[in-house]
C-alpha positions in Angstrom: 37.5 -10.1 -14.1 35.6 -7.3 -15.7 34.5 -7.3 -19.3 36.0 -4.5 -21.4 32.8 -4.2 -23.4 30.7 -3.5 -20.2 33.3 -0.9 -19.0 32.8 1.1 -22.2 29.2 1.7 -21.2 30.5 3.6 -18.1 32.3 6.2 -20.1 30.6 9.6 -19.9 29.3 11.3 -23.0 31.7 13.8 -24.6 30.6 17.3 -25.3 28.5 17.5 -28.4 27.5 13.8 -28.4 24.0 13.5 -29.9 23.1 10.8 -27.4 23.5 13.3 -24.5 20.6 15.4 -25.7 18.4 12.4 -26.2 19.0 11.1 -22.7 18.6 14.6 -21.2 15.2 15.0 -23.0 14.0 11.5 -21.7 15.1 12.4 -18.2 13.3 15.8 -18.3 10.1 14.1 -19.6 10.2 11.6 -16.8 10.9 14.2 -14.2 8.0 16.4 -15.5 5.6 13.4 -15.3 6.8 12.5 -11.8 6.3 16.1 -10.6 2.8 16.2 -12.1 1.9 13.0 -10.3 3.3 14.3 -7.0 1.4 17.5 -7.3 -1.8 15.6 -8.0 -1.3 13.3 -5.0 -0.6 16.4 -2.8 -3.8 18.1 -3.9 -5.8 14.9 -3.4 -4.4 14.5 0.1 -5.2 18.1 0.9 -8.9 17.5 -0.1 -9.1 14.2 1.8 -7.6 15.7 5.0 -10.2 18.5 4.9 -13.2 16.1 4.6 -15.3 15.2 7.6 -15.5 11.8 9.1 -19.3 11.7 8.9 -21.9 13.6 7.0 -22.7 17.0 8.4 -20.8 20.0 9.7 -17.3 19.6 10.9 -16.8 20.5 14.6 -14.0 23.0 15.2 -11.2 21.4 17.2 -11.2 24.3 19.6 -14.7 23.3 20.7 -13.5 19.8 21.8 -12.8 19.8 25.5 -11.2 16.3 25.9 -9.8 13.5 23.8 -12.6 11.3 25.1 -15.2 13.8 24.0 -13.7 14.0 20.5 -14.3 10.2 19.9 -18.0 10.7 18.9 -17.7 14.1 17.2 -17.7 14.9 13.5 -14.1 16.1 13.0 -12.0 16.6 9.9 -9.8 13.7 8.8 -6.7 15.7 9.7 -8.0 16.4 13.2 -8.9 12.8 13.7 -5.4 11.7 12.6 -3.9 14.2 15.0 -6.0 12.9 17.9 -5.2 9.3 17.1 -1.5 10.1 17.1 -1.7 11.9 20.4 -3.6 8.9 21.9 -0.9 6.5 20.6 1.8 8.8 22.0 0.1 8.8 25.4 0.1 5.0 25.4 3.9 5.0 24.9 4.3 4.8 21.1 7.7 6.7 20.7 7.2 7.1 16.9 3.8 8.7 17.5 5.3 11.0 20.1 8.0 12.0 17.6 5.4 12.6 14.9 3.4 14.9 17.1 6.6 16.7 18.3 7.8 17.2 14.7 4.4 18.2 13.4 4.1 20.9 16.1 7.5 22.2 15.1 9.6 21.3 18.1 11.8 19.0 16.0 15.4 19.2 17.2 17.5 20.8 14.5 20.8 19.6 13.2 21.8 23.1 12.3 25.1 24.6 13.1 25.1 28.3 14.1 27.9 30.6 13.2 28.8 33.6 15.2 30.8 35.3 12.5 29.1 38.3 10.8 29.7 39.0 7.1 30.3 42.5 5.9 30.6 43.7 2.4 34.2 44.7 3.1 35.2 41.2 4.4 33.5 39.5 1.5 35.3 41.8 -1.0 38.6 41.1 0.7 38.1 37.3 0.7 37.1 37.4 -3.0 39.8 39.9 -4.1 37.3 42.5 -5.2 38.1 46.2 -4.9 35.4 48.5 -3.7 
């Protein structure tokens, strides 16, 4: 059986309820803090991915002729991760292969394409607007 007192907590606030503004403000503050943390983490990751694995100049990935040759070169962290994922994919790791495929941009889409064109006249007709 349900407790009537606990069910009263599930009722939505009515318009003009002062508690509504308080909870909205708290939610906005939490969201703002969360977004700031996410932006900071993204900028930190961008910096880390651009760093080199070793001291010295970073080798351009276009100068690497083979995966074997890349093993001892001073590459960026991002390039090293990409090479590692390609090696894992070549060894049969399906998730690594999917990661590489998705990162390159060949991810299969779940989009539905429509053949119907929309004209101003048809839109106006469907929305009862006179032109």
